[in-house]
DODREN-863953 format. One record per residue (C-alpha): x, y, z. Coordinates in steps of 0.05 Angstrom, whole numbers, plus 5000, padded with zeros to 4 digits. Example, Ala and Ser with C-alpha at 12.3 -4.5 7.8 and 13.67 -1.06 7.14 Angstrom:
<drentors>
<drentor><c1>5246</c1><c2>4910</c2><c3>5156</c3></drentor>
<drentor><c1>5273</c1><c2>4979</c2><c3>5143</c3></drentor>
</drentors>
This chain:
<drentors>
<drentor><c1>9835</c1><c2>3806</c2><c3>1100</c3></drentor>
<drentor><c1>9778</c1><c2>3764</c2><c3>1128</c3></drentor>
<drentor><c1>9798</c1><c2>3781</c2><c3>1200</c3></drentor>
<drentor><c1>9800</c1><c2>3855</c2><c3>1183</c3></drentor>
<drentor><c1>9732</c1><c2>3851</c2><c3>1150</c3></drentor>
<drentor><c1>9703</c1><c2>3815</c2><c3>1211</c3></drentor>
<drentor><c1>9731</c1><c2>3868</c2><c3>1258</c3></drentor>
<drentor><c1>9701</c1><c2>3923</c2><c3>1216</c3></drentor>
<drentor><c1>9634</c1><c2>3888</c2><c3>1216</c3></drentor>
<drentor><c1>9635</c1><c2>3879</c2><c3>1291</c3></drentor>
<drentor><c1>9653</c1><c2>3952</c2><c3>1301</c3></drentor>
<drentor><c1>9596</c1><c2>3974</c2><c3>1255</c3></drentor>
<drentor><c1>9547</c1><c2>3930</c2><c3>1293</c3></drentor>
<drentor><c1>9569</c1><c2>3958</c2><c3>1360</c3></drentor>
<drentor><c1>9557</c1><c2>4029</c2><c3>1336</c3></drentor>
<drentor><c1>9491</c1><c2>4015</c2><c3>1302</c3></drentor>
<drentor><c1>9428</c1><c2>4040</c2><c3>1337</c3></drentor>
<drentor><c1>9359</c1><c2>4009</c2><c3>1344</c3></drentor>
<drentor><c1>9327</c1><c2>4058</c2><c3>1296</c3></drentor>
<drentor><c1>9344</c1><c2>4098</c2><c3>1233</c3></drentor>
<drentor><c1>9350</c1><c2>4172</c2><c3>1220</c3></drentor>
<drentor><c1>9275</c1><c2>4180</c2><c3>1205</c3></drentor>
<drentor><c1>9240</c1><c2>4157</c2><c3>1268</c3></drentor>
<drentor><c1>9185</c1><c2>4179</c2><c3>1315</c3></drentor>
<drentor><c1>9164</c1><c2>4163</c2><c3>1386</c3></drentor>
<drentor><c1>9110</c1><c2>4109</c2><c3>1389</c3></drentor>
<drentor><c1>9107</c1><c2>4101</c2><c3>1464</c3></drentor>
<drentor><c1>9124</c1><c2>4148</c2><c3>1522</c3></drentor>
<drentor><c1>9109</c1><c2>4141</c2><c3>1596</c3></drentor>
<drentor><c1>9068</c1><c2>4189</c2><c3>1637</c3></drentor>
<drentor><c1>9100</c1><c2>4235</c2><c3>1689</c3></drentor>
<drentor><c1>9099</c1><c2>4200</c2><c3>1756</c3></drentor>
<drentor><c1>9102</c1><c2>4130</c2><c3>1726</c3></drentor>
<drentor><c1>9150</c1><c2>4080</c2><c3>1758</c3></drentor>
<drentor><c1>9190</c1><c2>4037</c2><c3>1711</c3></drentor>
<drentor><c1>9225</c1><c2>3973</c2><c3>1734</c3></drentor>
<drentor><c1>9274</c1><c2>3924</c2><c3>1705</c3></drentor>
<drentor><c1>9253</c1><c2>3895</c2><c3>1639</c3></drentor>
<drentor><c1>9199</c1><c2>3947</c2><c3>1626</c3></drentor>
<drentor><c1>9202</c1><c2>3997</c2><c3>1568</c3></drentor>
<drentor><c1>9224</c1><c2>4068</c2><c3>1582</c3></drentor>
<drentor><c1>9198</c1><c2>4090</c2><c3>1513</c3></drentor>
<drentor><c1>9192</c1><c2>4063</c2><c3>1443</c3></drentor>
<drentor><c1>9215</c1><c2>4090</c2><c3>1375</c3></drentor>
<drentor><c1>9183</c1><c2>4062</c2><c3>1312</c3></drentor>
<drentor><c1>9153</c1><c2>4007</c2><c3>1355</c3></drentor>
<drentor><c1>9221</c1><c2>3986</c2><c3>1383</c3></drentor>
<drentor><c1>9223</c1><c2>3994</c2><c3>1459</c3></drentor>
<drentor><c1>9283</c1><c2>4016</c2><c3>1500</c3></drentor>
<drentor><c1>9282</c1><c2>3969</c2><c3>1560</c3></drentor>
<drentor><c1>9305</c1><c2>3988</c2><c3>1629</c3></drentor>
<drentor><c1>9360</c1><c2>3945</c2><c3>1659</c3></drentor>
<drentor><c1>9396</c1><c2>3955</c2><c3>1726</c3></drentor>
<drentor><c1>9469</c1><c2>3974</c2><c3>1727</c3></drentor>
<drentor><c1>9518</c1><c2>4031</c2><c3>1735</c3></drentor>
<drentor><c1>9555</c1><c2>4024</c2><c3>1668</c3></drentor>
<drentor><c1>9519</c1><c2>4060</c2><c3>1610</c3></drentor>
<drentor><c1>9500</c1><c2>4021</c2><c3>1548</c3></drentor>
<drentor><c1>9551</c1><c2>4050</c2><c3>1500</c3></drentor>
<drentor><c1>9551</c1><c2>3996</c2><c3>1446</c3></drentor>
<drentor><c1>9508</c1><c2>3942</c2><c3>1415</c3></drentor>
<drentor><c1>9506</c1><c2>3873</c2><c3>1447</c3></drentor>
<drentor><c1>9521</c1><c2>3819</c2><c3>1396</c3></drentor>
<drentor><c1>9562</c1><c2>3756</c2><c3>1386</c3></drentor>
<drentor><c1>9635</c1><c2>3770</c2><c3>1375</c3></drentor>
<drentor><c1>9637</c1><c2>3833</c2><c3>1419</c3></drentor>
<drentor><c1>9693</c1><c2>3841</c2><c3>1469</c3></drentor>
<drentor><c1>9683</c1><c2>3827</c2><c3>1543</c3></drentor>
<drentor><c1>9667</c1><c2>3884</c2><c3>1591</c3></drentor>
<drentor><c1>9628</c1><c2>3908</c2><c3>1651</c3></drentor>
<drentor><c1>9569</c1><c2>3926</c2><c3>1607</c3></drentor>
<drentor><c1>9565</c1><c2>3853</c2><c3>1584</c3></drentor>
<drentor><c1>9569</c1><c2>3830</c2><c3>1656</c3></drentor>
<drentor><c1>9511</c1><c2>3876</c2><c3>1673</c3></drentor>
<drentor><c1>9471</c1><c2>3849</c2><c3>1615</c3></drentor>
<drentor><c1>9482</c1><c2>3776</c2><c3>1636</c3></drentor>
<drentor><c1>9462</c1><c2>3793</c2><c3>1708</c3></drentor>
<drentor><c1>9398</c1><c2>3827</c2><c3>1685</c3></drentor>
<drentor><c1>9379</c1><c2>3770</c2><c3>1637</c3></drentor>
<drentor><c1>9387</c1><c2>3722</c2><c3>1695</c3></drentor>
<drentor><c1>9346</c1><c2>3766</c2><c3>1742</c3></drentor>
<drentor><c1>9291</c1><c2>3768</c2><c3>1689</c3></drentor>
<drentor><c1>9286</c1><c2>3692</c2><c3>1691</c3></drentor>
<drentor><c1>9325</c1><c2>3673</c2><c3>1630</c3></drentor>
<drentor><c1>9384</c1><c2>3626</c2><c3>1629</c3></drentor>
<drentor><c1>9441</c1><c2>3674</c2><c3>1616</c3></drentor>
<drentor><c1>9515</c1><c2>3664</c2><c3>1622</c3></drentor>
<drentor><c1>9552</c1><c2>3692</c2><c3>1682</c3></drentor>
<drentor><c1>9613</c1><c2>3735</c2><c3>1676</c3></drentor>
<drentor><c1>9631</c1><c2>3790</c2><c3>1628</c3></drentor>
<drentor><c1>9631</c1><c2>3753</c2><c3>1562</c3></drentor>
<drentor><c1>9578</c1><c2>3748</c2><c3>1508</c3></drentor>
<drentor><c1>9566</c1><c2>3674</c2><c3>1500</c3></drentor>
<drentor><c1>9515</c1><c2>3629</c2><c3>1465</c3></drentor>
<drentor><c1>9476</c1><c2>3629</c2><c3>1530</c3></drentor>
<drentor><c1>9474</c1><c2>3705</c2><c3>1527</c3></drentor>
<drentor><c1>9447</c1><c2>3702</c2><c3>1456</c3></drentor>
<drentor><c1>9393</c1><c2>3652</c2><c3>1475</c3></drentor>
<drentor><c1>9373</c1><c2>3695</c2><c3>1536</c3></drentor>
<drentor><c1>9366</c1><c2>3757</c2><c3>1492</c3></drentor>
<drentor><c1>9322</c1><c2>3717</c2><c3>1444</c3></drentor>
<drentor><c1>9277</c1><c2>3697</c2><c3>1502</c3></drentor>
<drentor><c1>9273</c1><c2>3770</c2><c3>1524</c3></drentor>
<drentor><c1>9256</c1><c2>3792</c2><c3>1454</c3></drentor>
<drentor><c1>9203</c1><c2>3739</c2><c3>1447</c3></drentor>
<drentor><c1>9171</c1><c2>3761</c2><c3>1513</c3></drentor>
<drentor><c1>9163</c1><c2>3831</c2><c3>1485</c3></drentor>
<drentor><c1>9139</c1><c2>3809</c2><c3>1417</c3></drentor>
<drentor><c1>9203</c1><c2>3831</c2><c3>1382</c3></drentor>
<drentor><c1>9242</c1><c2>3796</c2><c3>1326</c3></drentor>
<drentor><c1>9286</c1><c2>3743</c2><c3>1359</c3></drentor>
<drentor><c1>9353</c1><c2>3766</c2><c3>1331</c3></drentor>
<drentor><c1>9395</c1><c2>3748</c2><c3>1392</c3></drentor>
<drentor><c1>9428</c1><c2>3817</c2><c3>1391</c3></drentor>
<drentor><c1>9411</c1><c2>3884</c2><c3>1423</c3></drentor>
<drentor><c1>9426</c1><c2>3944</c2><c3>1379</c3></drentor>
<drentor><c1>9451</c1><c2>4008</c2><c3>1412</c3></drentor>
<drentor><c1>9391</c1><c2>4043</c2><c3>1442</c3></drentor>
<drentor><c1>9349</c1><c2>3981</c2><c3>1455</c3></drentor>
<drentor><c1>9368</c1><c2>3978</c2><c3>1530</c3></drentor>
<drentor><c1>9387</c1><c2>4030</c2><c3>1581</c3></drentor>
<drentor><c1>9420</c1><c2>4019</c2><c3>1649</c3></drentor>
<drentor><c1>9400</c1><c2>4054</c2><c3>1713</c3></drentor>
<drentor><c1>9421</c1><c2>4034</c2><c3>1784</c3></drentor>
<drentor><c1>9349</c1><c2>4016</c2><c3>1804</c3></drentor>
<drentor><c1>9276</c1><c2>4028</c2><c3>1787</c3></drentor>
<drentor><c1>9262</c1><c2>4099</c2><c3>1765</c3></drentor>
<drentor><c1>9205</c1><c2>4148</c2><c3>1770</c3></drentor>
<drentor><c1>9190</c1><c2>4192</c2><c3>1710</c3></drentor>
<drentor><c1>9188</c1><c2>4265</c2><c3>1731</c3></drentor>
<drentor><c1>9181</c1><c2>4299</c2><c3>1663</c3></drentor>
<drentor><c1>9173</c1><c2>4278</c2><c3>1591</c3></drentor>
<drentor><c1>9197</c1><c2>4326</c2><c3>1536</c3></drentor>
<drentor><c1>9170</c1><c2>4298</c2><c3>1469</c3></drentor>
<drentor><c1>9100</c1><c2>4271</c2><c3>1454</c3></drentor>
<drentor><c1>9078</c1><c2>4207</c2><c3>1420</c3></drentor>
<drentor><c1>9084</c1><c2>4214</c2><c3>1344</c3></drentor>
<drentor><c1>9136</c1><c2>4268</c2><c3>1348</c3></drentor>
<drentor><c1>9199</c1><c2>4259</c2><c3>1306</c3></drentor>
<drentor><c1>9261</c1><c2>4239</c2><c3>1345</c3></drentor>
<drentor><c1>9306</c1><c2>4300</c2><c3>1355</c3></drentor>
<drentor><c1>9373</c1><c2>4308</c2><c3>1391</c3></drentor>
<drentor><c1>9363</c1><c2>4326</c2><c3>1464</c3></drentor>
<drentor><c1>9334</c1><c2>4297</c2><c3>1528</c3></drentor>
<drentor><c1>9273</c1><c2>4252</c2><c3>1525</c3></drentor>
<drentor><c1>9254</c1><c2>4250</c2><c3>1598</c3></drentor>
<drentor><c1>9278</c1><c2>4266</c2><c3>1668</c3></drentor>
<drentor><c1>9282</c1><c2>4209</c2><c3>1718</c3></drentor>
<drentor><c1>9288</c1><c2>4204</c2><c3>1793</c3></drentor>
<drentor><c1>9299</c1><c2>4148</c2><c3>1842</c3></drentor>
<drentor><c1>9239</c1><c2>4114</c2><c3>1873</c3></drentor>
<drentor><c1>9272</c1><c2>4117</c2><c3>1940</c3></drentor>
<drentor><c1>9245</c1><c2>4173</c2><c3>1984</c3></drentor>
<drentor><c1>9299</c1><c2>4222</c2><c3>2002</c3></drentor>
<drentor><c1>9305</c1><c2>4294</c2><c3>2026</c3></drentor>
<drentor><c1>9353</c1><c2>4345</c2><c3>1998</c3></drentor>
<drentor><c1>9372</c1><c2>4407</c2><c3>2038</c3></drentor>
<drentor><c1>9404</c1><c2>4471</c2><c3>2015</c3></drentor>
<drentor><c1>9447</c1><c2>4489</c2><c3>2075</c3></drentor>
<drentor><c1>9483</c1><c2>4555</c2><c3>2087</c3></drentor>
<drentor><c1>9556</c1><c2>4539</c2><c3>2073</c3></drentor>
<drentor><c1>9577</c1><c2>4572</c2><c3>2138</c3></drentor>
<drentor><c1>9541</c1><c2>4516</c2><c3>2175</c3></drentor>
<drentor><c1>9572</c1><c2>4459</c2><c3>2136</c3></drentor>
<drentor><c1>9622</c1><c2>4441</c2><c3>2191</c3></drentor>
<drentor><c1>9565</c1><c2>4434</c2><c3>2241</c3></drentor>
<drentor><c1>9530</c1><c2>4378</c2><c3>2204</c3></drentor>
<drentor><c1>9559</c1><c2>4308</c2><c3>2197</c3></drentor>
<drentor><c1>9537</c1><c2>4243</c2><c3>2166</c3></drentor>
<drentor><c1>9495</c1><c2>4204</c2><c3>2215</c3></drentor>
<drentor><c1>9463</c1><c2>4265</c2><c3>2249</c3></drentor>
<drentor><c1>9391</c1><c2>4253</c2><c3>2269</c3></drentor>
<drentor><c1>9338</c1><c2>4291</c2><c3>2229</c3></drentor>
<drentor><c1>9265</c1><c2>4305</c2><c3>2238</c3></drentor>
<drentor><c1>9227</c1><c2>4321</c2><c3>2174</c3></drentor>
<drentor><c1>9161</c1><c2>4357</c2><c3>2177</c3></drentor>
<drentor><c1>9118</c1><c2>4339</c2><c3>2116</c3></drentor>
<drentor><c1>9066</c1><c2>4382</c2><c3>2081</c3></drentor>
<drentor><c1>9010</c1><c2>4350</c2><c3>2122</c3></drentor>
<drentor><c1>9047</c1><c2>4370</c2><c3>2186</c3></drentor>
<drentor><c1>9065</c1><c2>4297</c2><c3>2202</c3></drentor>
<drentor><c1>9137</c1><c2>4283</c2><c3>2218</c3></drentor>
<drentor><c1>9186</c1><c2>4229</c2><c3>2195</c3></drentor>
<drentor><c1>9254</c1><c2>4213</c2><c3>2226</c3></drentor>
<drentor><c1>9316</c1><c2>4208</c2><c3>2184</c3></drentor>
<drentor><c1>9392</c1><c2>4213</c2><c3>2184</c3></drentor>
<drentor><c1>9441</c1><c2>4255</c2><c3>2145</c3></drentor>
<drentor><c1>9469</c1><c2>4211</c2><c3>2090</c3></drentor>
<drentor><c1>9517</c1><c2>4260</c2><c3>2056</c3></drentor>
<drentor><c1>9542</c1><c2>4331</c2><c3>2065</c3></drentor>
<drentor><c1>9565</c1><c2>4369</c2><c3>2004</c3></drentor>
<drentor><c1>9637</c1><c2>4395</c2><c3>2001</c3></drentor>
<drentor><c1>9627</c1><c2>4444</c2><c3>1943</c3></drentor>
<drentor><c1>9592</c1><c2>4510</c2><c3>1958</c3></drentor>
<drentor><c1>9552</c1><c2>4543</c2><c3>1903</c3></drentor>
<drentor><c1>9520</c1><c2>4611</c2><c3>1899</c3></drentor>
<drentor><c1>9450</c1><c2>4616</c2><c3>1869</c3></drentor>
<drentor><c1>9443</c1><c2>4663</c2><c3>1811</c3></drentor>
<drentor><c1>9431</c1><c2>4734</c2><c3>1835</c3></drentor>
<drentor><c1>9380</c1><c2>4742</c2><c3>1779</c3></drentor>
<drentor><c1>9334</c1><c2>4691</c2><c3>1811</c3></drentor>
<drentor><c1>9276</c1><c2>4719</c2><c3>1851</c3></drentor>
<drentor><c1>9255</c1><c2>4691</c2><c3>1918</c3></drentor>
<drentor><c1>9207</c1><c2>4643</c2><c3>1885</c3></drentor>
<drentor><c1>9255</c1><c2>4618</c2><c3>1832</c3></drentor>
<drentor><c1>9230</c1><c2>4665</c2><c3>1779</c3></drentor>
<drentor><c1>9270</c1><c2>4714</c2><c3>1738</c3></drentor>
<drentor><c1>9270</c1><c2>4773</c2><c3>1784</c3></drentor>
<drentor><c1>9309</c1><c2>4836</c2><c3>1779</c3></drentor>
<drentor><c1>9345</c1><c2>4830</c2><c3>1846</c3></drentor>
<drentor><c1>9419</c1><c2>4841</c2><c3>1844</c3></drentor>
<drentor><c1>9431</c1><c2>4831</c2><c3>1919</c3></drentor>
<drentor><c1>9485</c1><c2>4784</c2><c3>1945</c3></drentor>
<drentor><c1>9468</c1><c2>4710</c2><c3>1948</c3></drentor>
<drentor><c1>9492</c1><c2>4665</c2><c3>2005</c3></drentor>
<drentor><c1>9535</c1><c2>4605</c2><c3>1985</c3></drentor>
<drentor><c1>9503</c1><c2>4538</c2><c3>2001</c3></drentor>
<drentor><c1>9521</c1><c2>4464</c2><c3>2002</c3></drentor>
<drentor><c1>9474</c1><c2>4406</c2><c3>1990</c3></drentor>
<drentor><c1>9458</c1><c2>4359</c2><c3>2048</c3></drentor>
<drentor><c1>9421</c1><c2>4293</c2><c3>2034</c3></drentor>
<drentor><c1>9377</c1><c2>4259</c2><c3>2084</c3></drentor>
<drentor><c1>9355</c1><c2>4186</c2><c3>2085</c3></drentor>
<drentor><c1>9287</c1><c2>4174</c2><c3>2114</c3></drentor>
<drentor><c1>9284</c1><c2>4117</c2><c3>2165</c3></drentor>
<drentor><c1>9212</c1><c2>4102</c2><c3>2144</c3></drentor>
<drentor><c1>9207</c1><c2>4121</c2><c3>2070</c3></drentor>
<drentor><c1>9132</c1><c2>4104</c2><c3>2066</c3></drentor>
<drentor><c1>9119</c1><c2>4160</c2><c3>2115</c3></drentor>
<drentor><c1>9133</c1><c2>4209</c2><c3>2058</c3></drentor>
<drentor><c1>9067</c1><c2>4188</c2><c3>2025</c3></drentor>
<drentor><c1>9055</c1><c2>4187</c2><c3>1950</c3></drentor>
<drentor><c1>9081</c1><c2>4256</c2><c3>1931</c3></drentor>
<drentor><c1>9138</c1><c2>4255</c2><c3>1881</c3></drentor>
<drentor><c1>9164</c1><c2>4322</c2><c3>1904</c3></drentor>
<drentor><c1>9144</c1><c2>4368</c2><c3>1961</c3></drentor>
<drentor><c1>9174</c1><c2>4424</c2><c3>2004</c3></drentor>
<drentor><c1>9189</c1><c2>4402</c2><c3>2075</c3></drentor>
<drentor><c1>9218</c1><c2>4431</c2><c3>2139</c3></drentor>
<drentor><c1>9280</c1><c2>4397</c2><c3>2166</c3></drentor>
<drentor><c1>9308</c1><c2>4398</c2><c3>2237</c3></drentor>
<drentor><c1>9379</c1><c2>4370</c2><c3>2245</c3></drentor>
<drentor><c1>9404</c1><c2>4348</c2><c3>2313</c3></drentor>
<drentor><c1>9478</c1><c2>4363</c2><c3>2311</c3></drentor>
<drentor><c1>9492</c1><c2>4347</c2><c3>2385</c3></drentor>
<drentor><c1>9456</c1><c2>4321</c2><c3>2447</c3></drentor>
<drentor><c1>9467</c1><c2>4319</c2><c3>2522</c3></drentor>
<drentor><c1>9434</c1><c2>4278</c2><c3>2578</c3></drentor>
<drentor><c1>9409</c1><c2>4303</c2><c3>2646</c3></drentor>
<drentor><c1>9417</c1><c2>4376</c2><c3>2626</c3></drentor>
<drentor><c1>9389</c1><c2>4438</c2><c3>2661</c3></drentor>
<drentor><c1>9349</c1><c2>4477</c2><c3>2610</c3></drentor>
<drentor><c1>9312</c1><c2>4543</c2><c3>2608</c3></drentor>
<drentor><c1>9274</c1><c2>4581</c2><c3>2554</c3></drentor>
<drentor><c1>9323</c1><c2>4617</c2><c3>2508</c3></drentor>
<drentor><c1>9291</c1><c2>4684</c2><c3>2523</c3></drentor>
<drentor><c1>9305</c1><c2>4675</c2><c3>2597</c3></drentor>
<drentor><c1>9379</c1><c2>4690</c2><c3>2584</c3></drentor>
<drentor><c1>9401</c1><c2>4760</c2><c3>2603</c3></drentor>
<drentor><c1>9461</c1><c2>4789</c2><c3>2566</c3></drentor>
<drentor><c1>9510</c1><c2>4821</c2><c3>2615</c3></drentor>
<drentor><c1>9544</c1><c2>4887</c2><c3>2599</c3></drentor>
<drentor><c1>9613</c1><c2>4858</c2><c3>2612</c3></drentor>
<drentor><c1>9599</c1><c2>4796</c2><c3>2571</c3></drentor>
<drentor><c1>9567</c1><c2>4730</c2><c3>2585</c3></drentor>
<drentor><c1>9497</c1><c2>4713</c2><c3>2608</c3></drentor>
<drentor><c1>9455</c1><c2>4707</c2><c3>2670</c3></drentor>
<drentor><c1>9386</c1><c2>4687</c2><c3>2694</c3></drentor>
<drentor><c1>9341</c1><c2>4732</c2><c3>2734</c3></drentor>
<drentor><c1>9324</c1><c2>4688</c2><c3>2793</c3></drentor>
<drentor><c1>9261</c1><c2>4700</c2><c3>2835</c3></drentor>
<drentor><c1>9276</c1><c2>4684</c2><c3>2908</c3></drentor>
<drentor><c1>9226</c1><c2>4656</c2><c3>2957</c3></drentor>
<drentor><c1>9216</c1><c2>4725</c2><c3>2988</c3></drentor>
<drentor><c1>9200</c1><c2>4755</c2><c3>2921</c3></drentor>
<drentor><c1>9267</c1><c2>4790</c2><c3>2910</c3></drentor>
<drentor><c1>9304</c1><c2>4784</c2><c3>2844</c3></drentor>
<drentor><c1>9378</c1><c2>4772</c2><c3>2831</c3></drentor>
<drentor><c1>9421</c1><c2>4757</c2><c3>2771</c3></drentor>
<drentor><c1>9455</c1><c2>4689</c2><c3>2771</c3></drentor>
<drentor><c1>9512</c1><c2>4680</c2><c3>2721</c3></drentor>
<drentor><c1>9505</c1><c2>4619</c2><c3>2674</c3></drentor>
<drentor><c1>9541</c1><c2>4587</c2><c3>2616</c3></drentor>
<drentor><c1>9497</c1><c2>4570</c2><c3>2556</c3></drentor>
<drentor><c1>9507</c1><c2>4502</c2><c3>2524</c3></drentor>
<drentor><c1>9468</c1><c2>4468</c2><c3>2469</c3></drentor>
<drentor><c1>9407</c1><c2>4503</c2><c3>2438</c3></drentor>
<drentor><c1>9343</c1><c2>4467</c2><c3>2417</c3></drentor>
<drentor><c1>9315</c1><c2>4512</c2><c3>2363</c3></drentor>
<drentor><c1>9251</c1><c2>4472</c2><c3>2356</c3></drentor>
<drentor><c1>9233</c1><c2>4475</c2><c3>2430</c3></drentor>
<drentor><c1>9264</c1><c2>4544</c2><c3>2442</c3></drentor>
<drentor><c1>9306</c1><c2>4521</c2><c3>2501</c3></drentor>
<drentor><c1>9379</c1><c2>4523</c2><c3>2519</c3></drentor>
<drentor><c1>9424</c1><c2>4482</c2><c3>2563</c3></drentor>
<drentor><c1>9455</c1><c2>4521</c2><c3>2622</c3></drentor>
<drentor><c1>9507</c1><c2>4507</c2><c3>2675</c3></drentor>
<drentor><c1>9537</c1><c2>4546</c2><c3>2733</c3></drentor>
<drentor><c1>9550</c1><c2>4541</c2><c3>2807</c3></drentor>
<drentor><c1>9489</c1><c2>4582</c2><c3>2825</c3></drentor>
<drentor><c1>9435</c1><c2>4544</c2><c3>2786</c3></drentor>
<drentor><c1>9396</c1><c2>4481</c2><c3>2802</c3></drentor>
<drentor><c1>9333</c1><c2>4447</c2><c3>2781</c3></drentor>
<drentor><c1>9270</c1><c2>4478</c2><c3>2809</c3></drentor>
<drentor><c1>9295</c1><c2>4550</c2><c3>2813</c3></drentor>
<drentor><c1>9245</c1><c2>4603</c2><c3>2790</c3></drentor>
<drentor><c1>9270</c1><c2>4650</c2><c3>2736</c3></drentor>
<drentor><c1>9239</c1><c2>4708</c2><c3>2698</c3></drentor>
<drentor><c1>9217</c1><c2>4694</c2><c3>2627</c3></drentor>
<drentor><c1>9195</c1><c2>4755</c2><c3>2587</c3></drentor>
<drentor><c1>9124</c1><c2>4751</c2><c3>2559</c3></drentor>
<drentor><c1>9123</c1><c2>4735</c2><c3>2485</c3></drentor>
</drentors>
């Protein structure tokens, strides 16, 4: 009977939250604020929810007698990183309890040695607050409190699904920022699930009345090689150029120098030394969309030849 009662008490403690049914927000961050390990995300009735680093969500209270688990291992690791003497491993020990008490004392909280459900939240790293839904003093209601993003600068591209096979992880990228400066990067992931934007969305994301077909897209993520080059903007539209292939020592001409032949293929209109013109068949290779040039090859072409380029 005593063992059963103890199990029931432990289960009740694990499911208990840090606040009651009648509660209000007493602290909320501002949009754009960066929150790091050990800092409060928000507070309810004066009790803060502290940010800790980890990938396992906080799904139960932390208290003596709880079972071992990855969440406990994350807690111990965080307590150690915050400078308290916590136990290692995935078990809640007396050292864990003492470390929690030290953490509570540092934040001016009652030193209970336990963390009720809702008193800590795990995220992989520091977070930036993008939006906050409630306001200070508002009663706690079901639903999201805030939206968070990583503090790491990254670029997300909506790519036409038909081009998905042309882009691979590791491709070089040049990102043009709102101030017209550029930052190099590499493709870090290429989506494998194509989605079609809602046909009711207008060109600017509003609720338009267009019913035209929408092109399926995949998401491509880019890692900036120099994240600080992105500046201080939390979000911004950018232009992205992806280099999907490259070649050395290539012959190139302006794209509009290519002449489409009636029987298929392409040629260049060469200007001879005596001023006469002739068509020289060529095979196009790689295109450089940014520079407006194309690689060419063929037995009749060489560096230094003069070709006709239509006026733009």
